[in-house]
N, C-alpha and C positions, 0 to 999 in steps of 0.2 A: 038816382041811377043815371050813369052817363051813357048817352046814345052815340051812335056814329056821327050824328049831326053836331054834337057838342065837342067832339074830338077835333083837334087841329089836323090838317092833312099831314101825312107822313112826308118827311123831307129827306133828300139824299145828302150825303156829306158835302157835296159841292154847294147845294142850296143853303145849308147851315153856315158854311164858311163865308158866304157873301152876305148873310143876313146881318143887319145892323142891330145892335143891342138896344133894348128899351131901357134907358137909364133909370126909369122908375122901378124896374124889376131887375135887381142885380143878378139873380139867377133865374133864367127863364126855363120853363118846361118845354122840351123839344121832343117831338115824336118823329123818330127816324124810320126809314124803310128797314125791313128785316135784315138785309145784309149790312147796311150801314150801322145798325144797332149792334149786330154781332161783332163787327170789326171794332167798334168802340169798347164793347164789353170785354173783349179779349185783352185789350190793353188798359182797361180801367179808366177810360176817358169819359168824362161827363160833358157831353156836347153843350148843354145849356150853360155850364160854368166856364168852359174854356174855348169852344170853337167859334162862338159868335163874336163878330167884330165889335170892338169898343174904340171910340175915338179918344184922343189925347185928353180932352176936357173931362171925360168920365173918371179920370184918376185924380182930379182936383179935390182937395179937402181944405177947409179953412185953416190958415196958418201953415200949410205945407209948402216947403221950399219948391219953387218951380222945377229946379234941377232934379229933385227926388221924384216929382210927378213924371218928368220925362223918363227917368230911369225905370219907373214902374211900368209906364206905357211900353217902352222898348222891350223890357223883360216879358211882358204879357204877349206882345206881338211875336217875339221870337219863339216863345213856348207854344203859342197858338199855331204858328206855321209848322213847327216840328210835329206837334200832335196830329195836325191835319194830314201831313205827309205820311205819318205812321198809320193812321186809320185808313187813309186812301189806299196805301199799298196793301194793307191787310184785306180790304174790301176787294181789291183786284185779285188777290190770291183766292178768296172765297168764291168769286165769280168763276175763275178758271177751274177751281175744284168742282164746282157745281156743273159746269159745262162738261168736264171730263167724265164725271160719274153719270151724267145723262147720256153721253156718247157710248158708254160701256154696255 
């Protein structure tokens, strides 16, 4: 049985975005704050697979042309930035909606 002590702390989108990937774990389990989680779910974003920063070396494979490695890194970085912007914008909308409904 998992207790609150066993759970990693909930992270905001900004905290996940600056988090470095552990190259030993290609897909990390991320626990987001409720609004960040909702924003990612709305757009089908898996924060552990896409939002964590990976360095250029993490795309290396034996025998892989360095140019292809660079292309993979650039594509990942571009996609990562776009998905972060999308989730961050959605989170801002959710915050505004929550504040509006609270004021009503």
